[in-house]
MILUMDO-657110 format. One record per atom (N, C-alpha, C, O): z, x, y negated; atom name. Coordinates in steps of 0.2 Angstrom, whole numbers. Layout:
<recs>
@up->Z&east->X&north->Y&at->CA
...
</recs>
This chain:
<recs>
@up->-58&east->-73&north->-63&at->N
@up->-59&east->-66&north->-62&at->CA
@up->-54&east->-63&north->-58&at->C
@up->-48&east->-63&north->-59&at->O
@up->-56&east->-59&north->-52&at->N
@up->-51&east->-56&north->-48&at->CA
@up->-48&east->-50&north->-51&at->C
@up->-52&east->-46&north->-54&at->O
@up->-42&east->-49&north->-50&at->N
@up->-38&east->-43&north->-52&at->CA
@up->-40&east->-38&north->-47&at->C
@up->-38&east->-38&north->-41&at->O
@up->-42&east->-32&north->-50&at->N
@up->-44&east->-26&north->-45&at->CA
@up->-37&east->-23&north->-43&at->C
@up->-33&east->-22&north->-47&at->O
@up->-37&east->-21&north->-37&at->N
@up->-31&east->-17&north->-35&at->CA
@up->-34&east->-12&north->-30&at->C
@up->-38&east->-13&north->-25&at->O
@up->-32&east->-6&north->-31&at->N
@up->-34&east->0&north->-27&at->CA
@up->-28&east->4&north->-26&at->C
@up->-24&east->6&north->-30&at->O
@up->-27&east->6&north->-20&at->N
@up->-22&east->11&north->-18&at->CA
@up->-24&east->18&north->-19&at->C
@up->-30&east->20&north->-18&at->O
@up->-20&east->22&north->-23&at->N
@up->-21&east->29&north->-24&at->CA
@up->-16&east->32&north->-20&at->C
@up->-10&east->32&north->-21&at->O
@up->-18&east->37&north->-15&at->N
@up->-14&east->40&north->-11&at->CA
@up->-12&east->47&north->-15&at->C
@up->-16&east->51&north->-17&at->O
@up->-5&east->48&north->-16&at->N
@up->-3&east->54&north->-19&at->CA
@up->0&east->59&north->-14&at->C
@up->1&east->65&north->-15&at->O
@up->3&east->56&north->-8&at->N
@up->6&east->60&north->-3&at->CA
@up->5&east->56&north->4&at->C
@up->6&east->50&north->4&at->O
@up->3&east->60&north->9&at->N
@up->2&east->57&north->15&at->CA
@up->3&east->62&north->21&at->C
@up->1&east->68&north->20&at->O
@up->6&east->60&north->26&at->N
@up->7&east->64&north->32&at->CA
@up->14&east->62&north->35&at->C
@up->17&east->58&north->33&at->O
@up->16&east->66&north->40&at->N
@up->22&east->64&north->44&at->CA
@up->28&east->64&north->39&at->C
@up->29&east->69&north->36&at->O
@up->32&east->59&north->39&at->N
@up->37&east->58&north->34&at->CA
@up->36&east->60&north->27&at->C
@up->40&east->62&north->23&at->O
@up->30&east->59&north->25&at->N
@up->28&east->59&north->18&at->CA
@up->26&east->66&north->16&at->C
@up->25&east->68&north->10&at->O
@up->26&east->71&north->20&at->N
@up->24&east->78&north->18&at->CA
@up->16&east->78&north->17&at->C
@up->12&east->74&north->19&at->O
@up->14&east->82&north->12&at->N
@up->7&east->83&north->10&at->CA
@up->3&east->84&north->17&at->C
@up->5&east->88&north->21&at->O
@up->-3&east->81&north->17&at->N
@up->-7&east->83&north->23&at->CA
@up->-13&east->78&north->22&at->C
@up->-14&east->75&north->17&at->O
@up->-17&east->78&north->28&at->N
@up->-23&east->74&north->28&at->CA
@up->-21&east->67&north->30&at->C
@up->-17&east->66&north->35&at->O
@up->-23&east->61&north->27&at->N
@up->-22&east->55&north->29&at->CA
@up->-24&east->54&north->36&at->C
@up->-29&east->56&north->38&at->O
@up->-20&east->50&north->40&at->N
@up->-21&east->49&north->47&at->CA
@up->-17&east->43&north->50&at->C
@up->-13&east->41&north->46&at->O
@up->-19&east->41&north->55&at->N
@up->-16&east->35&north->58&at->CA
@up->-10&east->38&north->62&at->C
@up->-9&east->44&north->63&at->O
@up->-7&east->33&north->66&at->N
@up->-1&east->35&north->70&at->CA
@up->5&east->35&north->66&at->C
@up->7&east->30&north->63&at->O
@up->9&east->41&north->67&at->N
@up->16&east->41&north->63&at->CA
@up->16&east->43&north->56&at->C
@up->21&east->43&north->53&at->O
@up->10&east->43&north->53&at->N
@up->9&east->45&north->46&at->CA
@up->12&east->40&north->42&at->C
@up->12&east->34&north->43&at->O
@up->16&east->43&north->36&at->N
@up->18&east->38&north->31&at->CA
@up->15&east->41&north->25&at->C
@up->14&east->47&north->23&at->O
@up->13&east->36&north->21&at->N
@up->9&east->38&north->15&at->CA
@up->13&east->35&north->9&at->C
@up->16&east->29&north->9&at->O
@up->12&east->38&north->3&at->N
@up->15&east->36&north->-3&at->CA
@up->10&east->36&north->-8&at->C
@up->6&east->41&north->-8&at->O
@up->10&east->32&north->-13&at->N
@up->5&east->32&north->-19&at->CA
@up->7&east->28&north->-24&at->C
@up->13&east->25&north->-25&at->O
@up->2&east->26&north->-29&at->N
@up->4&east->22&north->-34&at->CA
@up->-1&east->16&north->-34&at->C
@up->-6&east->16&north->-30&at->O
@up->1&east->10&north->-37&at->N
@up->-3&east->4&north->-37&at->CA
@up->-5&east->3&north->-44&at->C
@up->-2&east->1&north->-48&at->O
@up->-12&east->4&north->-45&at->N
@up->-15&east->2&north->-51&at->CA
@up->-18&east->-5&north->-51&at->C
@up->-21&east->-7&north->-46&at->O
@up->-17&east->-8&north->-57&at->N
@up->-20&east->-15&north->-58&at->CA
@up->-23&east->-15&north->-65&at->C
@up->-19&east->-13&north->-70&at->O
@up->-29&east->-17&north->-65&at->N
@up->-32&east->-18&north->-72&at->CA
@up->-32&east->-11&north->-76&at->C
@up->-31&east->-11&north->-82&at->O
@up->-32&east->-5&north->-72&at->N
@up->-32&east->1&north->-76&at->CA
@up->-25&east->4&north->-77&at->C
@up->-25&east->9&north->-80&at->O
@up->-20&east->0&north->-75&at->N
@up->-13&east->3&north->-77&at->CA
@up->-9&east->4&north->-70&at->C
@up->-10&east->0&north->-66&at->O
@up->-5&east->9&north->-70&at->N
@up->-1&east->10&north->-64&at->CA
@up->5&east->5&north->-65&at->C
@up->9&east->6&north->-70&at->O
@up->6&east->1&north->-60&at->N
@up->11&east->-5&north->-61&at->CA
@up->16&east->-4&north->-56&at->C
@up->21&east->-7&north->-56&at->O
@up->16&east->1&north->-51&at->N
@up->21&east->2&north->-46&at->CA
@up->19&east->8&north->-41&at->C
@up->14&east->11&north->-42&at->O
@up->24&east->9&north->-37&at->N
@up->23&east->14&north->-32&at->CA
@up->23&east->10&north->-25&at->C
@up->26&east->5&north->-24&at->O
@up->20&east->13&north->-20&at->N
@up->20&east->10&north->-13&at->CA
@up->21&east->15&north->-8&at->C
@up->20&east->21&north->-9&at->O
@up->24&east->13&north->-3&at->N
@up->26&east->17&north->3&at->CA
@up->23&east->13&north->9&at->C
@up->25&east->7&north->10&at->O
@up->19&east->17&north->13&at->N
@up->16&east->13&north->19&at->CA
@up->18&east->17&north->26&at->C
@up->19&east->23&north->26&at->O
@up->20&east->13&north->31&at->N
@up->22&east->16&north->37&at->CA
@up->20&east->11&north->42&at->C
@up->19&east->5&north->41&at->O
@up->19&east->13&north->48&at->N
@up->17&east->9&north->54&at->CA
@up->23&east->7&north->59&at->C
@up->27&east->12&north->60&at->O
@up->23&east->1&north->61&at->N
@up->28&east->-1&north->66&at->CA
@up->24&east->-5&north->72&at->C
@up->23&east->-11&north->71&at->O
@up->23&east->-1&north->77&at->N
@up->19&east->-5&north->82&at->CA
@up->12&east->-6&north->79&at->C
@up->9&east->-1&north->77&at->O
@up->10&east->-12&north->80&at->N
@up->3&east->-14&north->77&at->CA
@up->3&east->-17&north->70&at->C
@up->-2&east->-19&north->68&at->O
@up->9&east->-16&north->67&at->N
@up->10&east->-19&north->60&at->CA
@up->10&east->-13&north->55&at->C
@up->13&east->-8&north->56&at->O
@up->7&east->-14&north->50&at->N
@up->7&east->-9&north->44&at->CA
@up->13&east->-12&north->39&at->C
@up->12&east->-18&north->37&at->O
@up->18&east->-8&north->38&at->N
@up->23&east->-10&north->33&at->CA
@up->22&east->-7&north->26&at->C
@up->21&east->-1&north->26&at->O
@up->21&east->-11&north->21&at->N
@up->20&east->-9&north->14&at->CA
@up->25&east->-11&north->10&at->C
@up->27&east->-17&north->9&at->O
@up->29&east->-6&north->7&at->N
@up->34&east->-7&north->2&at->CA
@up->32&east->-6&north->-5&at->C
@up->29&east->0&north->-6&at->O
@up->32&east->-11&north->-9&at->N
@up->30&east->-10&north->-16&at->CA
@up->35&east->-10&north->-21&at->C
@up->39&east->-15&north->-21&at->O
@up->36&east->-5&north->-25&at->N
@up->42&east->-5&north->-30&at->CA
@up->38&east->-5&north->-37&at->C
@up->35&east->0&north->-39&at->O
@up->38&east->-11&north->-39&at->N
@up->35&east->-13&north->-46&at->CA
@up->39&east->-10&north->-52&at->C
@up->45&east->-10&north->-52&at->O
@up->35&east->-7&north->-57&at->N
@up->38&east->-5&north->-63&at->CA
@up->39&east->-10&north->-68&at->C
@up->43&east->-9&north->-73&at->O
@up->36&east->-16&north->-67&at->N
@up->36&east->-22&north->-71&at->CA
@up->36&east->-28&north->-67&at->C
@up->34&east->-28&north->-61&at->O
@up->37&east->-34&north->-70&at->N
@up->37&east->-40&north->-66&at->CA
@up->29&east->-41&north->-64&at->C
@up->25&east->-41&north->-69&at->O
@up->28&east->-43&north->-58&at->N
@up->21&east->-45&north->-56&at->CA
@up->20&east->-52&north->-55&at->C
@up->25&east->-55&north->-52&at->O
@up->15&east->-55&north->-57&at->N
@up->14&east->-62&north->-56&at->CA
@up->11&east->-63&north->-50&at->C
@up->9&east->-59&north->-46&at->O
@up->10&east->-70&north->-48&at->N
@up->8&east->-72&north->-41&at->CA
@up->1&east->-69&north->-40&at->C
@up->-1&east->-67&north->-35&at->O
@up->-4&east->-69&north->-45&at->N
@up->-11&east->-66&north->-44&at->CA
@up->-11&east->-59&north->-43&at->C
@up->-14&east->-57&north->-38&at->O
@up->-6&east->-55&north->-46&at->N
@up->-6&east->-48&north->-45&at->CA
@up->-3&east->-46&north->-38&at->C
@up->-6&east->-42&north->-34&at->O
@up->2&east->-50&north->-36&at->N
@up->5&east->-49&north->-29&at->CA
@up->0&east->-51&north->-24&at->C
@up->-1&east->-48&north->-18&at->O
@up->-4&east->-56&north->-25&at->N
@up->-10&east->-58&north->-20&at->CA
@up->-15&east->-53&north->-19&at->C
@up->-17&east->-51&north->-14&at->O
@up->-17&east->-49&north->-25&at->N
@up->-21&east->-44&north->-25&at->CA
@up->-19&east->-38&north->-21&at->C
@up->-22&east->-35&north->-17&at->O
@up->-12&east->-37&north->-22&at->N
@up->-9&east->-31&north->-18&at->CA
@up->-9&east->-33&north->-11&at->C
@up->-10&east->-29&north->-6&at->O
@up->-7&east->-39&north->-9&at->N
@up->-7&east->-41&north->-2&at->CA
@up->-14&east->-41&north->1&at->C
@up->-15&east->-39&north->7&at->O
@up->-19&east->-43&north->-3&at->N
@up->-26&east->-42&north->0&at->CA
@up->-28&east->-35&north->2&at->C
@up->-31&east->-33&north->7&at->O
@up->-26&east->-31&north->-3&at->N
@up->-27&east->-23&north->-2&at->CA
@up->-24&east->-21&north->4&at->C
@up->-26&east->-17&north->8&at->O
@up->-17&east->-23&north->5&at->N
@up->-14&east->-21&north->11&at->CA
@up->-17&east->-23&north->17&at->C
@up->-17&east->-19&north->22&at->O
@up->-20&east->-29&north->17&at->N
@up->-24&east->-31&north->23&at->CA
@up->-30&east->-27&north->25&at->C
@up->-31&east->-25&north->30&at->O
@up->-33&east->-24&north->19&at->N
@up->-39&east->-20&north->20&at->CA
@up->-37&east->-13&north->23&at->C
@up->-40&east->-10&north->27&at->O
@up->-31&east->-11&north->20&at->N
@up->-28&east->-4&north->22&at->CA
@up->-26&east->-5&north->30&at->C
@up->-27&east->0&north->34&at->O
@up->-23&east->-10&north->31&at->N
@up->-21&east->-12&north->38&at->CA
@up->-27&east->-11&north->43&at->C
@up->-27&east->-8&north->48&at->O
@up->-33&east->-14&north->41&at->N
@up->-39&east->-14&north->45&at->CA
@up->-42&east->-7&north->46&at->C
@up->-44&east->-5&north->51&at->O
@up->-42&east->-3&north->40&at->N
@up->-44&east->4&north->41&at->CA
@up->-40&east->8&north->45&at->C
@up->-42&east->12&north->49&at->O
@up->-33&east->6&north->45&at->N
@up->-29&east->10&north->50&at->CA
@up->-28&east->7&north->57&at->C
@up->-23&east->9&north->60&at->O
@up->-32&east->2&north->58&at->N
@up->-32&east->-1&north->65&at->CA
@up->-26&east->-5&north->67&at->C
@up->-24&east->-5&north->72&at->O
@up->-22&east->-7&north->61&at->N
@up->-16&east->-11&north->63&at->CA
@up->-18&east->-19&north->63&at->C
@up->-23&east->-21&north->60&at->O
@up->-15&east->-23&north->67&at->N
@up->-16&east->-30&north->67&at->CA
@up->-15&east->-34&north->61&at->C
@up->-19&east->-38&north->60&at->O
@up->-10&east->-32&north->57&at->N
@up->-8&east->-35&north->51&at->CA
@up->-4&east->-31&north->47&at->C
@up->-2&east->-25&north->48&at->O
@up->-3&east->-33&north->41&at->N
@up->1&east->-30&north->36&at->CA
@up->7&east->-34&north->33&at->C
@up->6&east->-40&north->32&at->O
@up->12&east->-31&north->32&at->N
@up->18&east->-35&north->29&at->CA
@up->20&east->-31&north->23&at->C
@up->21&east->-25&north->23&at->O
@up->20&east->-35&north->17&at->N
@up->21&east->-32&north->11&at->CA
@up->28&east->-34&north->9&at->C
@up->29&east->-40&north->9&at->O
@up->32&east->-30&north->6&at->N
@up->38&east->-31&north->4&at->CA
@up->39&east->-29&north->-3&at->C
@up->37&east->-23&north->-5&at->O
@up->40&east->-33&north->-8&at->N
@up->41&east->-31&north->-15&at->CA
@up->48&east->-30&north->-17&at->C
@up->52&east->-34&north->-16&at->O
@up->50&east->-24&north->-19&at->N
@up->57&east->-22&north->-21&at->CA
@up->58&east->-25&north->-27&at->C
@up->64&east->-24&north->-30&at->O
</recs>
């Protein structure tokens, strides 16, 4: 069974200010829920054609959970018209 992962945006806009989600220089912050639990926070920014996703986990994440987060990052990259996503786990 695949672990569901959904990005929940809590702040989005230039330099993290509240605003409407958009592409370009926008940076977004939010939480990472897995299996109904918030397991971390994420910060997204763009660098050229790459989407940089930094995940600060509140607990240890297994390989399956990390893979689910990386899949979701690729989906977000596609929506934001980035060529690829790079995920860094803090």
